[in-house]
C-alpha positions as CSV (number, residue, x, y, z in Angstrom):
1,M,-53.6,115.3,-68.2
2,D,-51.0,112.5,-67.8
3,R,-47.6,114.0,-68.5
4,R,-46.7,111.1,-70.8
5,M,-49.6,112.1,-73.0
6,V,-48.6,115.8,-73.5
7,P,-48.6,116.4,-77.2
8,M,-45.3,117.6,-78.6
9,R,-46.8,120.8,-79.9
10,L,-48.1,121.7,-76.4
11,R,-44.8,120.7,-74.9
12,S,-42.9,123.1,-77.2
13,K,-45.4,125.8,-76.5
14,I,-44.9,125.5,-72.7
15,I,-41.2,125.6,-73.1
16,R,-41.3,128.7,-75.2
17,R,-43.4,130.5,-72.5
18,I,-41.1,129.6,-69.6
19,A,-38.6,132.4,-70.5
20,G,-41.4,134.9,-70.0
21,L,-42.5,133.3,-66.7
22,I,-38.9,133.5,-65.4
23,T,-38.7,137.2,-66.4
24,R,-41.8,138.0,-64.5
25,L,-40.7,136.0,-61.4
26,L,-37.5,138.0,-61.3
27,D,-39.3,141.3,-61.6
28,H,-37.9,143.9,-59.2
29,Q,-41.4,144.7,-57.8
30,V,-41.7,141.0,-56.6
31,L,-38.7,141.6,-54.3
32,K,-40.4,144.7,-52.9
33,G,-43.3,142.5,-51.8
34,A,-45.7,142.3,-54.8
35,V,-46.9,138.9,-55.8
36,A,-45.5,137.6,-59.1
37,D,-47.5,138.1,-62.2
38,M,-48.2,134.4,-63.0
39,T,-51.3,132.3,-63.6
40,E,-52.4,129.0,-62.2
41,H,-52.2,127.4,-65.6
42,E,-48.6,128.6,-66.2
43,I,-47.4,126.9,-63.0
44,M,-49.4,123.7,-63.7
45,D,-47.9,123.6,-67.2
46,V,-44.4,123.8,-65.8
47,C,-45.2,121.1,-63.3
48,L,-46.3,119.0,-66.2
49,L,-42.9,119.0,-67.8
50,V,-40.6,118.9,-64.7
51,P,-40.8,115.1,-64.3
52,D,-39.5,114.7,-67.8
53,A,-36.4,116.7,-66.9
54,L,-36.0,114.8,-63.6
55,M,-36.4,111.4,-65.3
56,T,-33.3,111.9,-67.4
57,E,-31.5,111.5,-64.0
58,T,-31.7,108.7,-61.5
59,S,-32.2,108.6,-57.8
60,V,-28.5,109.3,-57.4
61,I,-27.0,112.0,-59.6
62,K,-23.4,111.8,-60.7
63,L,-21.8,115.2,-61.0
64,Q,-18.4,116.5,-62.0
65,S,-16.8,119.8,-60.8
66,D,-15.2,120.6,-64.2
67,N,-17.6,123.6,-64.0
68,P,-17.9,125.0,-60.4
69,I,-21.0,123.9,-58.5
70,M,-22.8,125.9,-55.8
71,V,-24.5,123.7,-53.2
72,V,-27.5,125.2,-51.5
73,G,-29.2,124.0,-48.3
74,D,-32.8,124.7,-47.1
75,I,-34.6,127.7,-48.6
76,F,-38.1,127.3,-46.9
77,G,-40.0,129.6,-49.2
78,Q,-37.7,132.6,-48.6
79,Y,-38.1,133.7,-52.2
80,G,-36.4,137.1,-51.8
81,H,-33.2,135.4,-50.6
82,L,-33.3,132.8,-53.4
83,V,-33.4,135.6,-56.1
84,R,-30.7,137.5,-54.3
85,L,-28.6,134.3,-54.2
86,F,-29.0,134.0,-58.0
87,N,-28.2,137.7,-58.5
88,N,-25.0,137.5,-56.5
89,Y,-23.6,134.2,-57.7
90,G,-25.2,133.9,-61.2
91,H,-28.4,132.5,-62.6
92,P,-28.4,129.2,-64.5
93,P,-26.8,128.4,-66.9
94,E,-24.1,130.9,-65.9
95,Q,-23.6,129.1,-62.6
96,K,-24.4,125.4,-61.9
97,Y,-26.5,124.7,-58.7
98,L,-27.2,121.7,-56.5
99,F,-30.1,122.2,-54.0
100,L,-30.5,119.9,-51.1
101,G,-34.2,120.1,-50.5
102,N,-36.8,121.9,-48.3
103,Y,-37.8,124.5,-50.9
104,I,-41.3,125.1,-49.5
105,N,-43.2,125.7,-46.3
106,Q,-42.6,128.1,-43.4
107,G,-41.5,131.0,-45.5
108,P,-43.8,133.6,-47.2
109,R,-43.5,132.7,-50.8
110,S,-43.4,128.9,-51.4
111,I,-45.2,129.2,-54.8
112,E,-42.7,131.6,-56.3
113,T,-39.8,129.6,-54.9
114,I,-40.9,126.3,-56.4
115,A,-42.1,127.9,-59.6
116,L,-38.7,129.5,-60.3
117,L,-36.7,126.3,-59.4
118,F,-39.0,124.2,-61.6
119,A,-38.9,126.7,-64.5
120,Y,-35.1,126.7,-64.4
121,K,-35.0,122.9,-64.2
122,V,-37.1,122.6,-67.4
123,K,-35.2,125.3,-69.2
124,Y,-31.6,124.3,-68.0
125,P,-31.8,120.7,-66.9
126,K,-28.0,120.2,-66.8
127,D,-27.3,123.4,-64.8
128,I,-29.6,123.0,-61.8
129,F,-30.2,119.9,-59.8
130,L,-32.9,119.5,-57.1
131,L,-32.7,116.9,-54.4
132,R,-35.6,115.8,-52.3
133,G,-36.0,117.1,-48.7
134,K,-38.3,116.0,-45.9
135,H,-40.8,118.8,-46.8
136,E,-41.1,117.6,-50.4
137,C,-44.0,115.4,-49.5
138,E,-47.8,115.9,-49.7
139,R,-48.4,115.5,-45.9
140,L,-45.9,118.1,-44.7
141,A,-46.9,120.5,-47.6
142,E,-50.4,120.4,-46.3
143,I,-49.5,121.1,-42.7
144,Y,-46.6,123.7,-42.9
145,G,-47.8,126.3,-45.4
146,L,-47.8,125.4,-49.1
147,Y,-51.4,124.2,-49.1
148,D,-52.8,127.3,-47.4
149,E,-50.8,129.5,-49.7
150,C,-52.1,127.7,-52.8
151,V,-55.7,127.8,-51.7
152,K,-55.5,131.5,-50.7
153,R,-53.9,132.6,-54.0
154,F,-55.1,130.1,-56.5
155,S,-56.9,126.7,-55.8
156,R,-56.2,123.2,-54.7
157,R,-55.4,122.2,-58.2
158,I,-52.1,124.0,-58.2
159,F,-51.2,122.3,-54.9
160,H,-51.8,118.9,-56.3
161,A,-49.8,119.7,-59.5
162,I,-46.8,120.7,-57.4
163,V,-46.8,117.8,-54.9
164,Q,-47.2,115.3,-57.8
165,V,-43.7,116.3,-58.9
166,F,-42.0,115.5,-55.6
167,P,-41.9,111.7,-56.1
168,Y,-39.6,112.3,-59.1
169,L,-37.0,114.2,-57.2
170,P,-33.7,112.3,-56.7
171,C,-32.3,111.8,-53.2
172,V,-28.4,111.8,-53.5
173,A,-25.8,113.6,-55.6
174,I,-22.1,112.5,-55.7
175,V,-19.6,115.0,-57.0
176,D,-16.3,113.7,-58.4
177,N,-16.9,110.4,-56.6
178,R,-15.7,112.2,-53.4
179,I,-18.4,114.5,-52.2
180,F,-21.6,112.9,-51.0
181,C,-24.6,115.4,-51.0
182,V,-27.9,114.5,-49.4
183,H,-30.7,116.3,-47.6
184,S,-30.3,114.9,-44.1
185,G,-28.7,111.6,-43.3
186,L,-27.2,108.2,-43.8
187,S,-28.7,104.7,-43.7
188,P,-27.6,101.6,-41.8
189,M,-28.7,99.6,-44.9
190,F,-25.4,100.3,-46.6
191,S,-23.5,98.3,-44.0
192,Q,-26.3,95.7,-43.5
193,Y,-26.1,94.8,-47.1
194,D,-22.2,95.0,-47.1
195,V,-22.1,97.5,-49.9
196,T,-18.5,98.6,-50.6
197,G,-17.1,101.1,-53.1
198,I,-18.6,104.1,-54.8
199,K,-19.9,102.3,-57.8
200,A,-21.6,99.7,-55.6
201,L,-23.1,102.6,-53.6
202,R,-24.6,104.2,-56.7
203,K,-25.9,100.8,-57.9
204,F,-27.5,100.0,-54.5
205,I,-29.3,103.4,-54.3
206,R,-30.6,103.1,-57.8
207,K,-31.8,99.6,-57.1
208,H,-33.7,100.5,-53.9
209,I,-35.0,103.9,-55.1
210,T,-36.8,103.8,-58.4
211,L,-38.4,107.0,-59.5
212,P,-41.1,108.0,-58.9
213,S,-41.2,106.9,-55.3
214,E,-42.9,108.2,-52.2
215,S,-40.8,108.9,-49.1
216,S,-43.5,107.5,-46.9
217,T,-43.4,104.0,-48.5
218,N,-39.7,103.7,-49.4
219,R,-37.4,102.8,-46.5
220,L,-34.1,104.1,-48.0
221,I,-35.7,107.5,-48.9
222,S,-37.0,107.8,-45.4
223,H,-33.5,107.3,-44.0
224,L,-31.9,109.8,-46.4
225,V,-34.3,112.6,-45.7
226,W,-35.1,112.0,-42.0
227,S,-31.9,110.6,-40.3
228,D,-30.0,113.1,-38.2
229,P,-26.5,113.3,-36.7
230,E,-26.2,113.0,-32.9
231,E,-23.0,113.8,-31.0
232,S,-24.0,111.6,-28.0
233,I,-23.9,108.3,-29.8
234,D,-21.3,106.5,-31.8
235,L,-23.2,104.4,-34.4
236,W,-27.0,104.2,-34.7
237,D,-30.1,104.8,-32.6
238,Q,-33.8,105.3,-33.1
239,N,-34.9,108.7,-34.2
240,P,-37.5,110.2,-31.7
241,V,-39.5,111.5,-34.6
242,G,-40.2,107.9,-35.7
243,L,-38.6,108.2,-39.1
244,G,-35.0,107.5,-40.1
245,Y,-32.2,107.0,-37.5
246,L,-29.8,109.0,-35.4
247,Y,-26.2,108.4,-36.4
248,G,-22.9,109.3,-34.6
249,A,-19.4,110.1,-35.5
250,K,-18.3,106.5,-35.9
251,A,-21.1,105.9,-38.4
252,V,-19.9,108.8,-40.4
253,E,-16.3,107.6,-40.3
254,E,-17.2,104.1,-41.4
255,F,-19.4,105.4,-44.2
256,C,-16.6,107.6,-45.6
257,E,-14.0,104.8,-45.3
258,R,-16.3,102.2,-46.9
259,F,-17.0,104.4,-49.9
260,E,-13.9,106.6,-50.0
261,I,-15.9,109.7,-49.5
262,Q,-14.0,112.9,-48.6
263,Q,-16.9,115.0,-47.4
264,I,-20.6,114.6,-46.7
265,I,-22.7,117.7,-47.2
266,R,-26.2,117.8,-45.8
267,S,-28.8,120.4,-44.8
268,S,-32.1,119.9,-42.8
269,D,-31.1,121.7,-39.6
270,V,-31.2,125.4,-38.6
271,I,-27.6,126.4,-37.9
272,Q,-27.0,129.8,-36.3
273,S,-23.7,130.4,-38.1
274,G,-25.1,129.0,-41.4
275,Y,-22.7,126.0,-41.3
276,E,-21.4,123.5,-38.8
277,F,-18.9,120.6,-38.9
278,F,-20.0,117.6,-37.0
279,T,-17.9,115.9,-34.3
280,C,-16.5,113.9,-37.2
281,P,-15.6,116.9,-39.5
282,K,-16.3,114.7,-42.6
283,L,-19.9,115.7,-42.1
284,L,-20.8,119.3,-42.9
285,T,-24.3,120.8,-42.4
286,V,-25.3,124.0,-44.3
287,F,-28.5,126.0,-43.9
288,S,-29.3,128.6,-46.6
289,A,-32.3,130.6,-45.3
290,P,-30.9,133.7,-43.5
291,D,-32.9,135.1,-40.6
292,Y,-35.2,132.1,-40.7
293,M,-38.9,132.9,-40.2
294,D,-37.8,136.5,-39.2
295,I,-37.0,135.1,-35.8
296,Y,-33.7,133.3,-35.6
297,E,-31.4,136.1,-36.9
298,N,-29.1,133.3,-38.3
299,D,-26.6,133.4,-41.0
300,A,-27.0,131.4,-44.2
301,C,-24.3,129.4,-46.0
302,L,-23.6,127.9,-49.4
303,V,-20.8,125.5,-50.4
304,F,-18.8,126.4,-53.6
305,L,-17.2,123.3,-55.2
306,F,-14.4,124.0,-57.7
307,R,-11.1,122.9,-59.2
308,M,-8.1,125.2,-59.6
309,Y,-7.0,123.3,-62.7
310,K,-8.6,120.7,-64.9
311,H,-7.0,117.7,-63.2
312,S,-6.5,119.1,-59.7
313,E,-8.3,117.9,-56.7
314,I,-11.8,119.3,-55.8
315,R,-11.7,122.2,-53.4
316,G,-14.4,123.8,-51.3
317,Q,-15.3,127.4,-50.2
318,L,-18.0,128.4,-47.8
319,N,-20.0,131.5,-48.8
320,V,-21.7,133.0,-45.7
321,V,-24.6,135.4,-45.9
322,S,-25.1,137.4,-42.7
323,P,-28.4,139.4,-42.3
324,I,-27.9,142.9,-41.0
325,I,-31.0,143.0,-38.7
326,R,-30.5,146.5,-37.4
327,L,-31.1,147.9,-41.0
328,R,-34.5,146.3,-41.3
329,N,-37.4,148.7,-41.7
330,K,-40.8,148.0,-43.3
331,P,-41.5,144.4,-44.2
332,T,-40.3,143.4,-47.7
333,M,-38.6,140.4,-49.2
334,R,-35.4,142.4,-49.5
335,M,-32.9,141.8,-46.8
336,N,-29.8,143.8,-46.0
337,V,-26.9,141.3,-45.8
338,S,-23.1,141.1,-45.7
339,L,-21.3,138.5,-47.7
340,S,-18.1,136.7,-46.8
341,S,-16.3,133.6,-48.1
342,F,-13.3,131.4,-47.1
343,P,-11.9,128.1,-48.4
344,I,-12.1,125.0,-46.3
345,E,-10.1,121.7,-46.2
346,F,-12.5,118.8,-47.0
347,G,-12.6,116.1,-44.4
348,S,-10.9,118.1,-41.6
349,G,-13.1,121.1,-41.1
350,I,-10.1,123.4,-41.2
351,R,-10.8,126.9,-42.3
352,L,-8.1,128.1,-44.7
353,A,-6.6,131.4,-45.8
354,R,-5.8,132.2,-49.4
355,I,-2.2,133.2,-49.9
356,F,-1.5,135.1,-53.1
357,L,2.1,135.6,-54.3
358,C,2.8,138.2,-57.0
359,S,5.3,140.9,-57.8
360,L,4.9,144.5,-56.5
361,Q,4.8,145.5,-60.2
362,H,1.7,143.3,-60.5
363,L,0.2,145.3,-57.7
364,G,0.8,148.6,-59.5
365,Y,4.2,149.7,-58.2
366,S,6.1,151.2,-61.2
367,N,9.4,151.8,-59.5
368,S,11.9,149.3,-60.8
369,S,13.7,149.2,-57.5
370,F,10.8,147.2,-56.1
371,L,11.1,144.4,-58.7
372,P,13.3,142.1,-56.5
373,F,10.5,141.9,-53.9
374,V,7.6,139.5,-53.7
375,A,4.4,140.6,-52.0
376,V,2.4,138.1,-49.9
377,A,-1.3,139.0,-49.6
378,C,-3.4,137.0,-47.1
379,L,-7.1,136.8,-47.5
380,F,-9.0,136.0,-44.3
381,G,-12.7,135.6,-45.0
382,S,-13.5,138.5,-47.4
383,T,-10.9,140.9,-46.0
384,Q,-7.8,141.4,-48.2
385,C,-4.7,143.0,-46.8
386,L,-1.0,143.1,-47.7
387,S,0.5,141.4,-44.7
388,T,4.2,141.6,-45.4
389,I,6.9,141.9,-48.0
390,L,9.7,139.4,-48.3
391,R,12.9,140.2,-50.1
392,V,14.0,137.8,-52.8
393,T,17.7,137.1,-52.2
394,E,20.3,135.6,-54.5
395,R,19.8,132.3,-52.5
396,S,16.4,131.9,-53.9
397,P,16.7,132.8,-57.6
398,K,13.7,130.6,-58.5
399,Y,11.4,133.4,-57.2
400,S,12.5,135.6,-60.0
401,A,10.2,133.6,-62.3
402,W,7.3,134.8,-60.2
403,I,7.8,138.5,-60.7
404,P,5.7,138.7,-63.9
405,S,3.4,135.9,-62.8
406,F,0.8,135.0,-60.2
407,D,0.6,131.9,-58.0
408,L,-1.8,130.6,-55.4
409,F,-1.2,128.7,-52.2
410,I,-3.7,127.3,-49.7
411,L,-2.7,127.4,-46.1
412,P,-4.4,127.2,-42.6
413,A,-5.7,130.6,-41.6
414,K,-4.0,132.6,-38.9
415,E,-4.5,136.0,-37.4
416,R,-1.0,136.9,-38.4
417,W,1.8,135.3,-40.2
418,D,5.3,135.1,-38.6
419,L,8.3,135.7,-40.9
420,S,10.1,132.9,-39.0
421,E,7.5,130.5,-40.5
422,S,8.1,131.6,-44.0
423,S,9.2,128.1,-44.9
424,Y,5.7,127.6,-46.2
425,L,6.9,129.6,-49.2
426,G,10.0,127.5,-49.6
427,I,12.3,130.3,-48.6
């Protein structure tokens, strides 16, 4: 049935049933290895409505970080990790998400993965955003796993229902006009057509990518999902895979300068540490499938975009998921992991430490003799420690206002702070 011909009554009926589908997809037994309790018709019905939710957007999504955004890289059918991600950081609409593509193939549960993401998109269209990756095309889905999984568990009909959604997926998201999010790469078309400024960039992408569009027939989509960074070149070179380009540090610099972009966030590549800054640190690659294919023993990473205050600048934090391989026993979709996080400085690749200032009374000390002191707690990664205590003297009476309050400073991370460098506190 053509999605545009779906009767309103049927549309409402499908939407009402989505909550039950989500509940069954999140059942604890599914994480233990059981297949989700869902039917072929349920998934096909969801696929029928997803294009409507996607068509309210354009090929380039404009986002604001008024509410924090979690940016997620490649998932590759690792459904257990996807659910754990939601459990740790919040399910939509509690937490807003931006996924950078490559949801299917390679992993064991592509159907559950795409079903949950599509169901959330229909139910909460303003709280989850799905970009197109290189694997969101019919040809790669046939070769790398989705087709075989569909035929084995259901039929070819469900495969065609899923891949018919892919042409509606947008390709770019721009957050606060400063953070450019894309699946893989840049395009020389931006400079060839002399596009300048963020508004002109959005207009150019919307003009050259009208949804629905196939990546195999659209030149700009091909560049955005197939082009890769390469340290050995400065600008552009042919991509050996035959699609897109290779681009170097100078191309990244020119792109960011031309459009006043502070940071580019991409995925597409397996990164052992879960994240990697390019030679030009304005390009950040994140990979969000831990222990990829049960072989790589790699970490995963997500980027948390937020503002401290309503009108403050956008900030970033890397959330790293590290699999604990030595605790693995029988095969399940559950994975033992450790979580860590640390803020970063956009555009420079500098890892930061969070410096908290508060009174000792705020920390639980009741003795009034401690009140003239200010405690400095440094957080490196996920480890919190009280690093030192600085006495507030009469020469710095302004600190007395901090005794009942709580302030936050962001500084470059160090193994240990030297009191001689306490000028960063204004002492």
